C-alpha positions in Angstrom: 96.3 104.6 126.4 98.3 104.1 129.6 99.7 107.2 131.4 101.8 106.5 134.6 104.8 108.6 135.4 106.6 105.4 136.7 108.0 104.0 133.2 108.3 100.5 134.9 104.8 100.5 135.9 103.4 101.7 132.4 105.7 99.0 130.8 104.1 96.3 133.1 100.7 97.4 132.3 101.4 97.3 128.6 102.8 93.8 129.0 99.8 92.6 131.0 97.5 93.9 128.1 99.7 92.6 125.4 99.5 89.0 126.9 95.7 89.5 126.8 95.6 90.4 123.1 95.3 94.3 123.7 97.4 96.9 122.2 98.4 99.8 124.3 100.5 103.0 124.0 102.3 104.2 127.2 103.2 107.8 128.3 105.1 108.7 131.2 104.2 112.5 131.0 100.6 113.6 131.3 101.2 116.4 128.8 102.5 114.3 126.1 99.4 111.9 126.6 97.1 114.9 126.3 98.8 116.1 123.2 98.6 112.7 121.6 94.7 112.3 122.6 94.0 115.8 121.1 95.6 114.7 117.9 93.8 111.2 117.8 90.8 111.7 120.0 89.0 108.6 118.9 91.9 106.3 118.5 91.9 105.1 122.1 89.1 102.8 123.5 90.1 103.2 127.1 92.5 105.2 129.4 94.6 103.6 132.2 95.6 106.5 134.3 97.7 107.0 137.4 96.2 109.5 139.8 99.3 111.1 141.3 101.5 112.4 138.4 103.5 115.5 138.2 102.2 118.5 136.2 98.8 117.2 135.2 97.5 114.5 137.6 95.2 111.6 136.4 91.9 113.3 137.6 92.8 116.6 135.7 94.0 114.7 132.6 90.7 112.5 132.6 88.6 115.8 132.8 90.6 117.3 129.9 90.0 114.3 127.7 86.3 113.9 128.6 85.9 117.6 127.5 87.2 116.3 124.0 85.4 113.0 124.0 82.7 112.6 126.6 82.4 108.9 125.6 85.9 108.0 126.6 86.3 105.3 129.2 89.0 105.2 131.9 90.1 103.2 134.8 92.4 104.6 137.4 95.4 102.8 139.2 96.7 104.4 142.2 98.8 103.8 145.5 96.1 105.9 147.2 93.0 104.3 148.6 90.9 106.7 146.8 88.0 104.8 145.0 85.2 106.4 147.1 86.6 110.0 146.6 87.2 109.3 142.7 83.8 107.9 142.4 82.1 110.9 144.1 83.7 113.7 142.1 83.8 112.0 138.7 80.3 111.1 137.3 80.2 107.6 135.5 83.1 106.2 137.4 82.4 103.0 139.4 84.5 101.7 142.3 85.6 98.9 140.2 87.4 101.2 137.8 89.7 102.4 140.5 92.5 99.9 140.9 94.8 99.9 144.1 98.5 99.5 143.3 100.1 97.1 143.2 97.6 95.3 141.0 97.9 91.8 139.7 97.8 90.9 136.1 94.5 89.1 136.4 92.8 92.1 138.3 94.2 94.5 135.8 93.0 92.6 132.7 89.6 92.0 134.2 89.3 95.6 135.0 90.1 96.6 131.5 87.7 94.0 130.0 84.9 95.2 132.2 85.5 98.8 131.4 85.5 98.1 127.7 82.2 96.1 127.9 80.5 98.6 130.2 
């Protein structure tokens, strides 16, 4: 599941993953992503979340989803240089799970692969 309020960015990430053999569903509204997750809590192996989004930000969305499925995995992508802060407030997050935008295809796919095998 990719959630980014910039439709172009979500599409780019989806294409990155498709070229590496992964399937992804994209959302530009965090509320829609949360509704989808509630309906299918074990369909998604990984969340790719933007941090700064309208209504529900990526950190809030992550915490809501973790309350439903504590085993879900996530990586964050943000223009903010926030890896240290995110790791300090979200148990289980690692600095390599926080990507700084813009992110290259190779770095993005590697981060996804690492998160899925962690």
